[in-house]
C-alpha positions as CSV (number, residue, x, y, z in Angstrom):
1,M,-10.1,51.2,3.7
2,A,-8.9,54.6,4.1
3,L,-6.6,55.6,1.0
4,N,-3.5,58.1,1.5
5,S,-4.1,59.6,-2.3
6,S,-6.4,62.9,-2.0
7,T,-8.5,63.5,-5.0
8,V,-6.9,65.1,-8.2
9,N,-9.5,66.9,-10.4
10,V,-9.3,67.1,-14.2
11,G,-6.9,69.4,-15.3
12,D,-5.4,70.0,-12.1
13,T,-1.5,69.6,-11.9
14,A,-0.6,66.6,-9.3
15,T,1.8,67.3,-6.8
16,A,4.7,65.4,-5.6
17,S,3.5,64.6,-2.5
18,Q,-0.1,63.2,-4.4
19,Y,2.1,60.9,-6.7
20,N,4.2,59.5,-3.7
21,N,0.6,58.9,-1.8
22,V,-0.8,57.0,-5.2
23,R,2.3,54.8,-5.2
24,K,1.9,54.1,-1.5
25,D,-1.6,53.1,-1.7
26,V,-1.0,50.9,-4.8
27,V,1.9,49.1,-3.3
28,Q,0.3,48.9,0.1
29,Y,-2.9,47.2,-1.0
30,G,-1.4,45.9,-4.2
31,G,1.5,44.0,-2.8
32,D,5.3,45.0,-2.5
33,Y,7.0,42.0,-4.3
34,A,10.8,40.9,-2.7
35,S,12.4,37.9,-1.9
36,T,12.4,36.4,1.3
37,T,15.6,35.7,3.7
38,G,15.8,33.6,6.5
39,S,15.9,29.8,7.3
40,A,14.4,27.2,9.9
41,N,10.8,27.9,9.1
42,A,11.3,31.5,9.9
43,Y,11.1,33.9,6.8
44,I,12.5,37.6,6.6
45,L,11.3,40.2,4.3
46,A,12.3,43.7,3.4
47,V,10.4,45.9,1.4
48,D,10.1,49.9,0.9
49,A,10.8,51.2,4.1
50,Q,8.9,54.4,3.3
51,I,5.8,52.6,2.6
52,V,5.8,49.8,5.3
53,T,6.6,51.4,8.6
54,A,4.2,49.5,10.8
55,Y,2.1,46.7,10.4
56,V,-1.4,47.6,9.0
57,E,-4.6,45.6,8.8
58,K,-5.0,44.6,4.8
59,T,-1.4,45.3,3.7
60,V,-0.5,42.8,0.9
61,F,2.9,41.0,0.7
62,K,3.9,39.3,-2.5
63,I,7.2,37.1,-1.8
64,K,9.5,34.8,-3.5
65,A,10.3,32.2,-1.2
66,N,13.8,31.2,-0.5
67,F,13.1,28.3,1.0
68,T,10.3,25.3,1.5
69,N,9.1,25.3,5.2
70,T,8.9,21.8,6.9
71,A,6.3,23.0,9.5
72,G,4.6,25.8,10.9
73,A,6.3,29.4,9.8
74,T,6.6,32.9,10.4
75,I,7.6,36.1,9.1
76,N,9.2,39.3,10.0
77,V,8.8,42.2,7.6
78,N,11.4,45.2,7.8
79,S,12.2,44.1,11.3
80,L,8.7,45.1,12.9
81,G,8.1,41.8,14.5
82,V,7.7,38.3,14.1
83,K,3.9,37.3,12.6
84,T,2.8,33.8,12.5
85,I,1.8,32.7,8.9
86,K,-1.6,31.0,8.4
87,K,-4.1,29.7,6.4
88,F,-7.9,29.3,5.9
89,T,-9.6,26.0,6.3
90,S,-12.3,24.5,4.4
91,T,-14.7,25.5,7.0
92,G,-13.6,28.9,7.2
93,G,-11.1,28.9,10.4
94,Q,-7.4,29.7,10.5
95,V,-4.7,27.3,11.1
96,A,-0.7,27.2,10.9
97,I,0.6,26.3,7.4
98,D,1.6,22.5,6.9
99,A,4.9,21.4,5.9
100,G,5.5,22.2,1.8
101,D,2.7,25.3,1.8
102,I,5.6,27.4,0.9
103,Q,7.8,26.0,-1.7
104,S,11.5,27.1,-2.5
105,G,11.0,29.6,-5.6
106,G,7.3,29.7,-5.4
107,V,5.6,33.0,-5.5
108,Y,3.1,33.8,-2.9
109,Y,0.4,36.2,-1.8
110,L,0.2,37.1,2.1
111,V,-2.5,39.6,3.4
112,Y,-2.1,41.0,7.1
113,D,-5.3,40.5,9.1
114,G,-4.2,42.7,12.0
115,T,-2.9,39.8,13.7
116,D,-1.4,37.3,11.6
117,M,0.0,36.8,7.8
118,I,-2.5,34.9,5.9
119,L,-1.5,32.7,2.9
120,I,-4.0,33.2,0.4
121,N,-2.1,30.6,-2.2
122,P,-0.8,27.8,-0.2
123,S,1.2,25.2,-2.7
124,K,-0.9,22.1,-1.4
125,F,-4.1,23.8,-2.9
126,T,-2.7,24.2,-6.3
127,T,-0.6,21.0,-6.5
128,N,-3.1,18.2,-5.6
129,K,-1.3,17.6,-2.8
130,F,1.2,15.2,-4.8
131,G,3.8,14.0,-2.4
132,G,1.6,14.6,0.8
133,T,1.9,16.6,3.8
134,G,5.0,15.4,5.5
135,A,2.7,15.1,8.6
136,D,4.5,12.0,10.0
137,G,8.2,13.5,9.5
138,A,11.2,11.6,7.9
139,L,11.5,7.9,8.0
140,N,15.0,6.8,8.3
141,I,15.8,3.2,8.7
142,A,19.5,3.0,8.7
143,S,20.0,-0.6,10.1
144,G,17.9,-3.8,11.2
145,T,14.3,-4.5,10.6
146,T,11.3,-1.8,11.3
147,N,7.9,-3.0,11.1
148,L,4.9,-0.7,10.5
149,D,1.7,-2.0,12.5
150,L,-1.0,-1.9,10.2
151,A,-3.6,-2.7,12.9
152,S,-5.6,-4.8,10.5
153,A,-6.4,-1.5,8.6
154,Q,-7.0,-2.2,5.1
155,V,-5.9,0.9,4.2
156,T,-2.6,2.9,6.0
157,V,-1.6,6.3,4.5
158,K,2.1,7.7,5.9
159,N,3.2,11.3,5.0
160,Y,6.7,11.6,5.3
161,T,8.9,14.5,4.7
162,S,11.9,11.9,3.4
163,F,12.0,8.5,3.2
164,N,15.2,5.9,3.5
165,V,15.8,2.5,4.1
166,A,19.4,2.1,4.1
167,S,21.5,-0.7,2.7
168,G,21.2,-3.9,5.0
169,A,18.0,-2.5,6.5
170,T,14.5,-3.6,6.0
171,W,10.9,-2.1,6.6
172,G,8.2,-4.3,7.3
173,F,4.6,-4.7,8.2
174,T,3.0,-6.5,10.8
175,N,-1.0,-7.5,11.5
176,A,-2.0,-7.0,8.0
177,P,-6.0,-7.3,7.5
178,T,-7.8,-10.3,6.4
179,T,-8.4,-8.8,3.3
180,G,-5.1,-7.9,2.3
181,A,-3.2,-4.6,3.2
182,I,-2.9,-1.4,0.9
183,V,0.0,0.8,1.8
184,I,0.3,4.3,0.6
185,V,3.4,6.3,1.1
186,K,3.9,9.7,0.4
187,T,6.9,12.1,0.7
188,T,7.2,15.5,0.1
189,G,11.1,15.1,-0.5
190,D,13.1,12.0,-1.5
191,V,12.8,8.3,-1.8
192,T,16.0,6.5,-1.0
193,I,15.5,2.8,-1.0
194,E,19.2,0.9,-1.0
195,G,17.7,-1.9,1.6
196,T,14.4,-3.9,1.5
197,I,11.1,-3.4,1.7
198,D,9.0,-6.7,2.6
199,G,5.5,-7.0,2.1
200,D,5.7,-10.6,1.2
201,G,2.4,-12.3,2.3
202,D,0.7,-9.0,3.7
203,G,-2.2,-9.4,1.3
204,A,-5.2,-11.5,1.5
205,A,-5.3,-14.3,4.4
206,G,-5.0,-18.0,3.2
207,G,-8.0,-20.3,3.4
208,T,-8.5,-22.6,6.4
209,A,-6.8,-26.0,6.7
210,G,-8.9,-29.1,6.5
211,V,-8.7,-31.4,9.1
212,G,-8.0,-34.9,8.8
213,G,-10.4,-37.9,9.8
214,A,-9.9,-39.0,13.5
215,T,-12.0,-41.8,13.8
216,A,-12.1,-45.1,11.8
217,F,-13.4,-44.0,8.2
218,A,-14.5,-40.7,9.5
219,N,-14.3,-38.0,6.1
220,G,-11.7,-35.1,6.7
221,T,-13.2,-31.7,6.4
222,A,-12.7,-29.4,3.2
223,G,-10.1,-26.7,3.2
224,G,-11.8,-22.9,3.6
225,D,-11.6,-20.7,0.2
226,G,-9.4,-17.8,0.3
227,N,-10.0,-14.2,0.8
228,Q,-9.7,-11.3,-1.5
229,A,-9.2,-7.5,-1.2
230,T,-13.1,-6.2,-0.6
231,N,-14.1,-3.2,-2.5
232,C,-11.1,-3.4,-4.9
233,F,-12.4,-5.2,-8.1
234,L,-14.0,-3.8,-10.5
235,D,-16.2,-7.1,-10.8
236,A,-18.4,-9.6,-8.5
237,S,-16.2,-12.8,-9.2
238,N,-13.9,-14.8,-6.9
239,H,-10.3,-13.8,-7.4
240,Y,-9.6,-16.0,-4.3
241,G,-8.3,-19.9,-4.7
242,G,-11.1,-22.4,-3.5
243,G,-10.2,-24.6,-0.8
244,G,-10.0,-28.6,-1.6
245,G,-12.6,-30.9,-0.6
246,G,-11.9,-33.3,2.3
247,G,-11.4,-36.7,1.8
248,T,-14.5,-39.3,1.6
249,G,-15.7,-42.9,1.9
250,D,-17.5,-42.6,-1.6
251,G,-14.9,-44.5,-3.5
252,G,-13.2,-41.5,-4.9
253,G,-10.7,-38.9,-3.8
254,A,-11.8,-35.4,-2.8
255,S,-12.3,-32.6,-5.3
256,G,-9.4,-29.9,-5.7
257,G,-10.2,-25.9,-4.8
258,A,-11.3,-24.2,-7.7
259,G,-9.0,-21.5,-9.0
260,G,-9.5,-17.6,-8.8
261,T,-10.5,-15.3,-11.7
262,A,-8.2,-12.6,-12.6
263,G,-9.4,-8.9,-12.0
264,A,-12.0,-8.0,-15.2
265,A,-10.2,-6.8,-17.8
266,I,-7.3,-6.4,-15.8
267,A,-3.7,-6.6,-17.5
268,G,-0.4,-5.4,-16.3
269,K,-0.7,-1.8,-18.3
270,L,-4.0,-1.0,-17.4
271,I,-2.8,0.7,-14.1
272,Y,-0.6,2.8,-16.4
273,V,-3.3,4.2,-18.5
274,T,-5.3,4.6,-15.4
275,Q,-2.7,6.9,-13.8
276,H,-2.8,9.1,-16.5
277,R,-6.6,9.8,-16.0
278,K,-5.8,10.4,-12.1
279,I,-7.1,7.0,-10.7
280,I,-4.9,4.6,-9.5
281,I,-6.0,0.7,-9.1
282,L,-4.5,-0.6,-5.6
283,V,-5.1,-4.1,-4.9
284,P,-3.2,-6.5,-2.7
285,G,-2.7,-10.5,-3.7
286,S,-5.7,-12.9,-3.4
287,S,-5.1,-15.7,-1.3
288,G,-4.7,-19.5,-2.0
289,G,-7.1,-21.8,-0.7
290,G,-6.6,-24.3,2.1
291,G,-6.1,-28.2,1.5
292,G,-8.8,-30.7,2.6
293,G,-8.1,-33.0,5.1
294,G,-7.8,-36.6,4.1
295,E,-10.0,-39.6,5.0
296,A,-9.3,-42.3,8.0
297,G,-8.7,-45.7,7.2
298,N,-11.5,-48.4,8.6
299,G,-10.4,-50.9,11.5
300,I,-9.7,-51.1,15.1
301,N,-6.2,-49.9,14.4
302,F,-6.9,-47.2,11.7
303,G,-4.4,-44.7,10.3
304,A,-5.7,-40.9,10.9
305,G,-6.2,-38.9,7.8
306,G,-3.3,-36.6,7.0
307,A,-4.1,-32.7,7.6
308,G,-4.9,-30.2,5.1
309,Q,-2.8,-27.1,5.2
310,T,-3.7,-23.2,5.3
311,G,-3.7,-21.2,2.1
312,G,-0.9,-18.9,1.2
313,R,-1.3,-15.5,1.7
314,G,-1.4,-12.7,-1.0
315,G,1.4,-9.9,-1.5
316,I,0.8,-6.4,-0.4
317,A,-0.1,-3.6,-2.6
318,L,2.3,-0.6,-1.9
319,Y,2.2,2.8,-3.7
320,I,4.8,5.4,-3.2
321,E,4.4,9.0,-4.2
322,C,7.9,10.4,-4.1
323,G,7.5,14.4,-4.3
324,G,11.3,14.7,-4.7
325,A,13.9,12.6,-5.9
326,L,13.5,8.8,-6.1
327,N,16.8,6.7,-5.6
328,F,16.2,3.4,-5.9
329,A,19.4,1.8,-6.2
330,A,20.8,-1.3,-7.6
331,S,21.1,-3.1,-3.8
332,G,17.2,-1.7,-3.0
333,V,14.5,-4.7,-3.3
334,I,10.6,-4.4,-2.8
335,N,8.8,-7.6,-2.2
336,A,5.2,-8.1,-2.6
337,R,5.4,-11.8,-3.1
338,G,2.2,-14.2,-2.3
339,A,3.5,-17.0,0.3
340,A,3.8,-20.4,-0.9
341,G,1.5,-23.4,-0.6
342,V,2.4,-26.0,1.7
343,A,2.4,-29.5,1.3
344,G,-0.5,-31.8,2.8
345,G,0.3,-33.7,5.8
346,N,0.8,-37.4,5.6
347,G,-1.8,-40.1,6.3
348,A,-1.2,-42.2,9.5
349,N,-0.2,-45.7,9.1
350,S,-2.5,-48.5,10.5
351,G,-2.1,-51.5,13.2
352,A,-3.1,-55.0,11.9
353,A,-6.1,-55.4,9.9
354,S,-6.9,-51.7,9.2
355,G,-6.6,-49.2,6.6
356,G,-3.9,-46.2,6.5
357,G,-5.3,-42.7,6.4
358,G,-5.6,-40.9,3.3
359,G,-3.2,-37.6,2.6
360,G,-4.0,-34.3,3.4
361,G,-4.4,-31.6,0.4
362,A,-1.7,-29.2,-0.2
363,S,-2.8,-25.6,0.3
364,G,-2.6,-22.9,-2.6
365,G,-0.4,-20.4,-3.6
366,G,-1.1,-17.0,-2.8
367,G,-1.1,-14.2,-5.6
368,G,1.1,-11.7,-6.0
369,G,0.7,-8.0,-4.9
370,M,1.2,-4.7,-6.5
371,V,4.2,-2.2,-6.4
372,Y,3.4,1.4,-8.1
373,I,5.8,4.1,-7.6
374,L,5.3,7.7,-9.0
375,Y,8.5,10.2,-8.7
376,N,9.0,13.7,-9.4
377,S,12.7,13.3,-10.3
378,L,15.1,10.4,-10.8
379,T,18.2,9.6,-9.4
380,A,18.3,5.9,-9.8
381,N,15.7,3.3,-10.9
382,A,18.1,-0.1,-10.7
383,G,16.6,-1.8,-7.9
384,T,14.2,-5.2,-8.0
385,I,10.9,-5.6,-7.3
386,N,9.3,-9.1,-6.9
387,V,5.4,-9.8,-7.1
388,N,5.8,-13.5,-8.0
389,G,2.5,-15.6,-7.0
390,G,3.1,-18.2,-4.0
391,A,4.3,-21.8,-5.2
392,S,2.2,-24.9,-5.5
393,A,2.9,-27.8,-3.1
394,S,2.5,-31.5,-3.1
395,G,-0.4,-33.4,-1.4
396,G,0.4,-35.6,1.4
397,T,0.9,-39.5,1.0
398,G,-1.3,-41.9,2.2
399,G,-0.7,-44.3,5.1
400,T,0.2,-47.7,4.7
401,G,-2.5,-50.2,5.8
402,I,-2.7,-53.7,6.7
403,G,-5.6,-55.5,5.6
404,G,-8.2,-53.0,6.1
405,L,-9.5,-50.3,3.7
406,G,-7.5,-47.2,3.3
407,G,-9.0,-43.7,3.5
408,N,-9.3,-41.1,0.6
409,G,-6.9,-38.5,-0.2
410,G,-8.0,-34.6,0.7
411,G,-8.1,-32.2,-2.4
412,G,-5.6,-29.6,-3.1
413,G,-6.4,-26.0,-2.8
414,A,-5.8,-23.5,-5.6
415,G,-3.9,-20.7,-5.7
416,G,-4.8,-17.1,-5.5
417,A,-5.5,-14.8,-8.4
418,S,-3.7,-11.3,-8.8
419,Y,-5.2,-8.4,-10.5
420,A,-3.1,-9.3,-13.5
421,G,-3.8,-12.9,-13.8
422,A,-6.4,-16.0,-12.9
423,S,-5.1,-19.2,-10.9
424,T,-5.9,-22.9,-11.5
425,A,-7.9,-25.5,-9.8
426,G,-6.2,-27.7,-7.5
427,T,-5.8,-31.2,-7.9
428,A,-8.2,-33.8,-6.5
429,G,-7.2,-36.3,-4.0
430,A,-6.3,-39.5,-5.2
431,S,-8.9,-42.5,-4.1
432,A,-7.7,-45.7,-2.1
433,G,-9.7,-47.8,-4.4
434,G,-10.4,-50.5,-1.8
435,G,-6.8,-51.3,-1.2
436,A,-5.6,-51.0,2.3
437,N,-3.2,-48.1,2.2
438,G,-4.2,-44.6,2.3
439,A,-4.8,-42.5,-0.9
440,A,-2.7,-39.5,-1.6
441,G,-3.7,-35.8,-1.3
442,G,-4.2,-33.5,-4.3
443,A,-1.2,-31.1,-5.2
444,S,-2.1,-27.4,-5.2
445,T,-1.5,-24.8,-7.5
446,A,0.5,-21.6,-7.4
447,G,-0.8,-18.0,-6.9
448,Q,-0.7,-15.9,-10.1
449,N,2.2,-13.2,-10.6
450,G,1.3,-9.6,-9.6
451,T,2.2,-6.2,-11.3
452,S,4.7,-3.4,-10.6
453,L,5.3,-0.4,-12.2
454,V,8.0,2.7,-11.5
455,E,7.4,6.0,-13.7
456,A,7.7,9.9,-13.7
457,N,4.7,12.0,-12.4
458,Q,3.1,13.5,-15.3
459,T,-0.2,14.4,-14.2
460,F,-0.6,15.0,-10.7
């Protein structure tokens, strides 16, 4: 660069002009420091007018920002004209700065490149982007219900500048994937929850329902196994509830579905431990198994077998990262509950000289999900978080027979496991025992409760 200072030899007496030129070089290329004024993403900077009389390439400015930018920003130095503030990307290109790259009270270096002001130390590079980018703007649900379409994606990330669900309002979700939804909400600013966030039943989809026998003495079909989140568990076990067996004519009722196992070595506090290693585990609840269909009775006037039921879905996994202040008011509610199992369908009554149909098996309840909130500052943490597993249900009753042989009941589905707990097996369907009446279907079991945690950010 061309310097203003002239050479001073050893032993020479420097002139005032030479001293002033040295000062000018130091300030211009080392950076003059001043606080900005301005607002609305338009910064204004006033520095020594004797030094900065025009924009000169490679000039450095050190600023203390008076507000946080919420979008791309500009700066005007000494009323010399507005310049766009840009930053370098990881591939070497230049782009306008993002919301939050300049934080109120922060100290930043700007270098003029001949066209734009280049921000050397954007905050997002130095704070691990806690609170996200704010790229999705502000979310403000003042009343009614607003649903976020998850479009069957397992992971959905939203970057808000602020987040508000007012009292009486609801934020919900649609089109959760079969493997369960993980929703990550990041805000550069405050989070206010006075209303309801409803993630009930947005975890893994339930096992399919077994079908009751539809011809004389036809077997019922087994209920389908539940589902679980893929690539989220630390082991290869099945955490979903097993489907109940279909009613058959082998002299006994159908078996119940197997229970899902808990996540490997997982307890409610593990999520806390791993957070402090900068690892956050997010797993939606696994679903319950479907109930098996009941067997049909025999005879011309047989009673059809009762239908099994579809397993209850698990609860959502929700992570909220609050870059500002969290206000989780007493009226606020976050739901990530598993859906309840459904009672099996009743076997049909027979006509003359025929057996009644066996009852269908109940479906298992879905496992509870996860809710994890991490905040920078706290206004209130008085709300309610529900991560209960879905309730169990009863098997269907057998149909009444008149002189024939009744069908056996379908097995009950098992509840879905959560990351914190295992579920238990569904109940086997009953045996008709050679009587005319159909046997009852098996009861299901409940899904396991999930986990929740709200705490201050201490690491990110």
